[in-house]
N, C-alpha and C positions, 0 to 999 in steps of 0.2 A: 187294691195295691198287691204288687207281686213281692213276695219274700224270697230272697236268695239263700239257698242253702249252702253249706260248706263245700258241697260237691261242685255246685255251680260256680262258686268263687274259684276253687282249684282249677277247674276246667278253663275258665277265663284267663287266669293267670299263665297257665301252661301255653294257651294260644298266643298270648302276647310275648311270651318268652321265646317261643319258637319263630314268630314274625320277626322279632329284633335280631335273632341269631341269623336268620336269612338276609336281612338287610345288611348286617355287618359283613357276611361272606360276599355279598355283591360289591360294596364299596370299598372293602379292604384292599383289593388290588390296585384300585385307583389311588387310594391314600398312599400305598407303598410306592407306587410309580411316581407320584408327585413329589414325595419326599426324596426318592432316589434322584430324580431329575434335578431338583433345586440344590442338592448337596454336591453334585459333581460338575456343575456348569463351569465352563472355562471361558473367560473373556480375554481377547487380545485387542489391543489398541496402540496407536502411535500418538505420542504427545511431545511437548517441547520441555527441555530442561535447561536452566540457566547455565551459561558459561562465565566463570569468574576470572577476574585479574586483580592482583593486589594494587592498592592505590598508588604505591610507588612505581610499579611496572607501568600502570595505565598512563601516568604522567611522562615518564621516562622513554616510552617506546615511540613517541611521536618523532618522526625522522624522515628524511629524504633517503630512499634506498634504490637499488638497481631495479630495472623494469622487470616486471613478472608477468606471467600469462593471466588472462582473464579467466576467472572460475565461477564467480557468481556476481555478474554485473548488475547494479541497480540504475541509478539516475545518471544522466550524462549532461554535460554543460559544454557549449562551444564558445570559445573565446579567442579572437585574434588568430585564427587558423589552427588552434590547438583543441582537441577534445579532452576533457577531464571526465573519467568514467569512475564512478563510485564502485569499489568492490565492497559489497554489502558487509557492514560492521568491521571492515578491515582498513580502508583508506582509499586513495584516489589514484588511478592510472593517469599518466600524462602521455598523450598521443599526439604527435606532429601530423596533423591533418591538412596541411597547407597543399598538398596534392591528394585529394581524396581517393584517387585510384591506387595510391601506394602509401597508406598510413603508416607511421614509424612509432613503435612503443618505446618511449624514451625515458621513463622513470616512474617511480611509484613513491607517494607520500603515505607513510604508515600512520594511520589515525584510528585507534581503537573505537568501536561502536559508532562509526561514521555512516550516515545515510544521505545527508544533503550537502550541497555546494552552491555557491554563487561567486561571481568574480566581477570586480570593477577596478579599473585603473591599476592593473597588476597586483591587486590585493584579493587573495582568495579566502573566502569565509566558509568554514566548515563545522558542522556539529560533531561533537564527541561526547555521546551519552548526554548528560545535562549541560555540558559546557559548549561555548562558542570559541573556536580557534581562529585566529587571524594570521595569515601567511603573506610574506612578500615574495611573489613569483615573477619579479622583474627580470631575474635571471633563472630560466626555466631549469637550469642544470644545478641550481643552489637555492632551491625553495627554502625559506627561512621562517620558522615560527616566531612571530613578534609579539602575540598577545594571546592570553587565554582569560576568558570571562567565565568564572565559575557559576554553575547552578542557575542558569538563565532559562532553561527549558523544563517543562514537566516531562521528566524522562520517558522517552518512548522505548529506550533500551531495556528498561526494566519491565516492559509489557510484553508478555509472550505474543508471538504472531499467531498462535492457535491454541488449541486446548492444552491445558497443563493442570497437573495436580501439585506442581511444585511452587512453593512460596519462596520469594527472594529472601535470602539471609544476608544482610549487610555485613555480618561479621566475617563473611567469606571473601569480601572485597567488592569490586565494581562489576556489574553485569555488562558484559561487552557483546554478547551473542546469545543465541538460542540454538540448541541442536535437537534434531528429531530423534527420539529413541522409541523402540518397540517394547512394550511391556504385556506380560501375561499374568493373569491371576485366576485361581480357582475360587469361585464364589461359595460361600458357606450358607447361602440362601438364594434369593431371587436375584439374578444379575440385573434386573431391570432397575434396581435401586442403586447400582454401582455408579460413581461419578462419571465414568467414561461411557456409560451406556447411551447417552444422548449425543455423543460427539463422534460418530462413525466407527463402530466396532469393526475390526479387521479392515481398517481403511488407512491410507497413508496420512490422513489428516490434512491440515493446512499448510501451505507453503507460505513463507514470509513474503510479504508484498513490499516491493520497494517503490520509489517514485522517481518533473523538473519545471521559463518565462523570460521576458525580453524587455530591453530598454535601450534607447539609442544613446545614452549618455556615458559611453565608456564601458558599459557593462556587457555581459555576453548574452547567450540565448540558451534557454533550458527548455523543458517540456511541460506537458500538462499536469504531471503528477507531482510536481515540485512542492515542497514545504518552505522554500526559500525563494524570495523575489526581490530584486533590486530596482528602484525607481529613484532617480535623481541621486540625492545624498543620503538616501535611507535604504536600509535593509529591513524587510518585513519577513518575519518567520512565523509559522504556525506550529504549534505542538497539538496534542490530543484535544485541547479545548481552548487554547489562548492564542491571540495575536500579540506578538512581541515586535516592538519597533526600536531600531538602532540608528543613531546618527553615525554615519560613516563618511562625514565630510573631511576627516583627518585620514591620511593614509597610514598612520602609525597605530591607530586605535579604533574601537567602536564603543560607542556610548550608548547604553540602554536608556531609552527615553519613556517608553510606555509598555504596559502589560495589561491587556484587557481580556476579559472572558468573552468568548464568541458563542460557543454552544457545545454540543456533545459530539464526539467522533469526528473531528475536524481532520481533513485528509489533504487538501491541496490549496494552492494559492495561484492566482493569475493576474498580474497587473496589466491594466489597459487604460490608456490616457491618464486621467486623474482619479482612477479608481481600482480597488481590489476586489476580485471576485473569488470568494473562498468556498470550496466545496466541502461538504460533510456528508455523512450517511443518510441524511434526511432532508437537507436543504442546501441552497446556495445563498451565501450572504453577500451583500454589496456594500462596500465601504467607500466613502469619499475621503481622498487623501490630498485635497487642496490645502489643508494644513498638514503637511507631511509628518509632522512630529506626533500628531494625535488623530489617527483615523477616526471617522465618525460613521456609524452604521447607518445606511439609508433605508434598506429594505431586506426582506427574506423571501426567497422563492422556494416553497416547500415541495417536496416530492417524496415518492415512496421510499422506503429504507433500501438503499442500494449504494454500492461503491461509485464515487461520483467526482471525476475530473472535468474541468470546464475550460474552454478557450473562448475569446471574444474577438469579433471583427465587425466594425461598423456598429449597427443598432441591434446586433444579435449575439446572443451567447449561445454556444453549442455544448450540450451536457450529455456525456454518455453515462448510463445508468446500467449496472451490471450486478447479477446476483453472484454470489460467491461464498466462501467459508464464513466470512464476517457479515455478509449480507444475504443470508440464504433465502429470503423472501422477496427479493429484489426483481426488477423487470430487466430485460436485455433490449435496450433501445437507445436511440440517439434522440434527445429533445432539443427542439429549437425555441429559444426563449426571446422574446421581443423586449429589449432593454433601453428602448429609446426614451421611455420614462423610467429612470432609475429607481423611483419611488414606488413604481407599480409594475415590476416584471411580470409578464404573462407568457405562457406557453402558446405558440401558434402553429406548431407543426411537430410531429415525431415520426421517426422511422424505426421499425423493428429491426434489431441486430441479432447476431448469434451469441456473442460473449465479448462486448466491447470493453477495452481497456483505455489507454491514453489516446489523445488525438491532437492534431495540429492543423492550422489553417494558414494559407498564404494566398492572398488576393482572390479570395472566393473559392479556393479549392481546399476541400477537407481531406485529411489523411487519418483513417481511423484504424487503430490496432483492434484486431479481433481475437487476440490470444492465440490459442492453438489453431485457429481457423484462419490465420493469415492477416492480410492488410487490404483494406478497401480505400479506393480513391474515389471521391464524390465531388461532384460540380455543385457548389453551394452559392453560386454567384446570384441565384434567386433563392434565398433561404426558404421560401414558401413552396418551392418545387425542386427539392433536391434530387440529383439524379446520379445513379452509380455508374462511374466510368470503367472501372476495373476492379478486379478482385484477385490478388495475388494469394494463392492458397498453399504454396510449398514452403511457407516459413512460419515460425511461431514469433509473435510480436507482443511487446509490452507497452512501449510509448514510441512517440516519433517526435523529431524536431525538423521541421522545414526551414531552410535557411539559404537564400540566395541561390535557389535552383538546385541545392543538394538536400536530399532527404536523408536523415540519420534514423534508422530504425532499431530500437533495442529489442532483444529477445533471447530465448534460451541458447541459440547457437551463436550469439555474439552481436556485434553492432554491424548492421548491413546498411550500405550506402547506395543511393540511386541518384541519377541525374533526372530531375523531373522538369527541365526546361521545356520539353515537349511533353505535356500533361497527358497526351494520348499514347505516348510510348515511352514509359519509364526505362531508363537504362541502368543496369546494375554496374557500380563502379568497384566496390570492394567489400570484403567482410573482415572484421577484426574478430578472430574466432574465440570461442570459449573452450578451455580445456578443463573438463570436469574430471575429478578423480573417479 
C-alpha cells in the first residue's frame, strides 16, 4: 500500500488548480460571448391589434352613403344586374353592372365589421360583427335597414386574422377591424422564447382573408369563399364553428331557427340542389336540407389541413387546398371528389396547383384563382381527365363568380370582368379598380 506524503498531496492539488484555471481561461470567452449575445438580441415582428368602436357609434353608423373608391375589397355578390362588393370590415359598395363593359359605382352602405352578404327578393342580409342586419334594397338609391338581430354569430371580428399579442378588451367597445403594426423589442434573454419568435420575425405577417353561392329562387350569385348561402326561403350562415339557419320567408324579418355545431375552423359554404357543402381547414362536411329548417349532416370528407373552398356540379365536388398563414402545412392542389353517394364521398382525382384560392364552375368549365400567380381556366367536362385551357398570369386573384357568360374576378387590383362565352378566348370587359392608400 502506497502512503501519500504532504508533499505529494500539495503537488496534486497544485496540478488540479492549474488545470481548472486553464479550463476557465478557455471557456470564459465563450461564456461572455453567449451572455453578451443573449442580452442584446433585438426582435422585430408584425402583428395585428384590434380597432374599437363604441357600442353607440357601432349601431348609429349603419347608413347609406355616397359612393366611395374600393380600397380593400372582399367578397362580391351579383344580383339583378348589380354587383355588391364588400369593403372588408367597413360595408358594401353598390355597383350598377347591367353593362359589364362600363360598371357604375352608385353608392355605399356603411356597415362596421362587415364581411359577408347575400340577397333575395330585394332583401340584403349582411353580418356586422356578431349581428345579422336586414336591408330593403328595392330602391337601390334608398337602401334601408329594417332589422338587426343581435348576437347570432360566434364573432369572427373579435378573432385576429393573424398573429397577435393583444387580447380583446370589451370595456373599450366593439372590435370592428384589425390593423397591422410593426413592433420591436430588445430581449433580456434568448429571443427563441419570445411569443412572436414562431410567427415570422421580420415578416409582414398574415393578411386578413376575406371570402361568396347561388340559387334560382330570386336570390343572387356569390363565390366559393362565402359564409352566407340562400336556398329557397332559408339563409344559411357559418361562423368559425357553427351552421346557423334563418327563415327568410318574410321580407320584413329573418327568424333564427337552428344553430348547430359543425366542426373546427369552418371557412365556406356552398349550396347545391338539396345539400350544403361546408369547407373547413381539415374537412368538407355534407348536409342534407330536404328539411330546410333543420339541416342534417350526411358525411365528412377529410383532407390534410389547408384552406378549403368548394364548388359542386353534377356528381362531383371540386375542392382547392392551399397552404397559407393559417394553414402552413397544407398542400397546393385541386381535389376532385365523387359525391354521387353523399354518404360516402371519395377522392377520384387531384391536380397540383401553385397557390389556389377560390374557384367557380359553369357547365363543366372550372375557373381557379391562383392568388398572385393569376387565373387558370380548366376543362372539367370529364372530371377524371381535367385539362388546362389557359393560364392568365398578369393578374392577382382571390375568388371568381361565373354567371351567364360573364366572369367576375376579385383580386388586389380590383374586380376584373371577362366575357367567357368563347371559353377558348376570354375577352376582358372592364376593371373596377382598387385605390389603396
